[in-house]
Residue, then its C-alpha position, 0 to 999 in steps of 0.5 A: x728801869x734802866x737804874x733798875x738793870x745796872x744795879x742789878x749787874x753791878x750785883x750779878x757781878x759782886x757774887x761773881x767776884x766773891x765767888x771766885x775769891x773762895x775758890x780761885x782753883x777749881x778743879x777737874x771735877x767742878x769745871x767737867x760739871x759745869x760743862x756738861x750742864x752747859x752741854x746739857x743746856x743745847x741738847x735740852x733746849x734745842x726746839x726754843x732755841x730755834x724758836x726764838x732765833x727764828x722770832x727775833x728774825x721774822x724768818x730763819x731756819x731750824x736747821x740754820x740754827x741747829x747746824x751753825x750754832x748748836x753744833x759748833x757749840x756742841x762740838x766745842x764743849x765736848x771738845x774742852x771735855x775729852x782735853x782739859x785734863x791735859x790743859x790743865x796739867x802743871x807742865x815742865x818748861x826747860x831751866x837755863x844751865x845756870x841755874x840748874x837743879x834748880x826747876x821750872x813749872x808752868x801754870x795755866x791759873x783762872x782769871x777769875x771774872x770774865x764778860x762775854x758782849x755777843x752779837x746778835x747774828x749767830x746770838x747761841x754761838x758767840x754767846x756759849x763757846x766764849x763761855x764754855x773757854x772760860x768755864x773749862x778755865x775755871x772763871x766765872x762769867x757773864x754775859x753781855x746778849x743783844x738787844x737787837x734778838x730780845x726773845x732769845x736773849x730772854x731765853x738766854x737768860x731763863x735757861x742759864x738760871x736753871x742751869x747753873x748758879x748766879x755767882x757760876x755764870x749769868x746774863x744780863x740783859x738789856x739796850x746800848x746803856x747796859x752794855x756800855x755799863x756792862x763793859x765798864x766793869x772791872x772784869x779780869x778778861x773782857x770778849x767782845x763780838x760785833x764790830x769795829x767801831x764798837x770794837x774800839x769804844x769797848x776797848x777804850x772802856x776796858x782800858x780804864x779798868x786796864x781789863x783785858x781784851x779779845x775783840x772779834x770783829x770783822x771787815x771786808x774778808x774777800x775771796x780770790x778765785x785763782x784762774x787755776x779754779x774748779x769753777x763749779x765748784x768755787x761759785x757753789x761754795x761761795x754762794x752758800x758762804x755767801x747766803x748762809x745766815x742771809x750774808x749776816x755772818x762776821x766771816x762771809x766774804x765780802x767781795x769776790x775777786x776773779x781774773x780778769x774779763x770773765x766777772x759776767x760770765x762767774x755773775x751768770x754762774x754765781x747767779x745759777x748757785x744761788x737760785x739752785x738754792x733758793x728757788x723762793x725766797x719771800x715764803x722760803x723758810x731757808x732763807x733767812x730774813x734781814x735781824x731788822x729793818x734798819x739793816x734791812x735799809x742799809x744794805x737798800x741803801x747801799x745796793x741805791x748807791x750802787x745803781x745810781x754810780x753805773x754800778x751792774x747791777x743783777x738781783x737774784x730773784x729767781x721767781x720774782x717775788x715783791x720783797x719789801x722792808x716790812x718783811x725783812x727778805x731781802x734778795x740776794x744782789x751781786x755788783x760787777x763794776x762799782x768804784x772803791x770810793x761807794x759804801x759797799x767798797x767802804x765798808x764790811x756789808x753784813x748782808x747778802x750782797x756780792x760785789x765782783x771784782x777783776x784783777x789782771x794778775x796774782x800781783x793785783x790780788x794781793x795788793x787790792x787786798x792789802x791795801x784796805x783794812x786786814x780781814x777777818x776771812x780770807x778764801x782762797x780758790x785753786x790748784x796753783x800752788x805756787x800761786x797759793x803759796x804767794x797769797x798766803x805770806x803777802x797778805x795778812x788776815x785772821x783765818x783762811x780757809x782753802x777751796x772752800x768757805x768758812x770752815x776755819x772757823x769749826x776747827x777746834x785744833x787751830x785758833x779763831x781770831x782776827x788781826x789788825x782791824x778784825x780784830x785782838x786775840x783768839x779762842x776757842x779749844x785749848x786757844x780759849x782756854x788758854x785766853x782765858x787762864x794766866x800761864x803762871x810761871x813758878x821757879x823752885x829752887x833746889x837746896x844745891x844753889x850756888x845764889x848765895x855766892x852771889x850775895x853781899x858782900x863781893x869780892x873775888x869769889x863773886x867775879x869768878x862766878x859771873x864770869x863763869x856764869x857769862x861763858x856757859x850762858 
């Protein structure tokens, strides 16, 4: 079975390579047609997509999928359709004086065949948003979705087959071994979304083919409450941002930093805000389950380690329900006074568990953030402009939202991507188009060029012209 899937993968890849050779620069109408078919896919199959993802998670609200996945993807496709003509345009570039009256141009050219490896946490958005950028740039696209969401992955393969020819865009399903074979193909660009540890392996596999990569990873994204913040509004934002998709979001607040002495009071406020969002958990269709028993056990083990170490652990379970590994629902957990050596403080949590860390001064908050790896996201809450400016300038993160959570992700006029351990490269909007294009510089020589005077045999004329060039550059 594995050999058959790998053979199928090779056939699909070769078909797309040959198709690109025949059409290396699709015109704007061809690209718009593909984007419109992608938009039709999202609009015509919304209920099927929501149902498949709900089944894979065992519980995820259709409203959450419609907002965090379908809405985001549709907005991105419509933005690309509106701006594609300007993105594709060959642009004038200034020409330095010594080379006039020659002209410089910059032509965005498709790369070829783009590979996309998408994760399980937002399986539709994180497959189709990069595919939008790759198709807009004129490429062929091959997608490998996660094996942890098998119903959705099979559905995506069927839907793409209905709306696209295999040499335009295709989906390959399979386990981790198929994924390894996928990232070993000689793609013209490879985009991977997932964990930092797997991202390293993907980068190594791609390097064998000199395939450029965009790595959308994760890490421990901090949220900082400045003493000047509107505490009630900040708490409400953190509660929602942390519990969306039960915390299984790469840009979810991973830990919260609060002013010294306020940890207990803010934990109480957070518990109340979380209970307001989800007054029940087990039978609440609004509250998402953990994707697998293995992930549930990992999170439970982290909490148990923190409790055994003496940390203050608060479970937010308003209806006092009995939740277990089999139903994969996990009550939100707030943890105070956790030691730096705990897994909770070293690993990306990726679940509904929020450590609360107290700090004394803005210097201490900045130093704490900078001690760790550079995060994918950072959140700052407050009205003190001087403190905000310091945190923005003195920390490094993939992206920032001020006085809210996660909204930098959905800005199509801004790039989205990590830095350092949280990723390489970016996409969304024009940045996605540029990621999947080669911006080819073109110099057009003029008939009036004096360049021939610099060719051998060298003599006085050469020396005079070179002296002049040195003076004017």
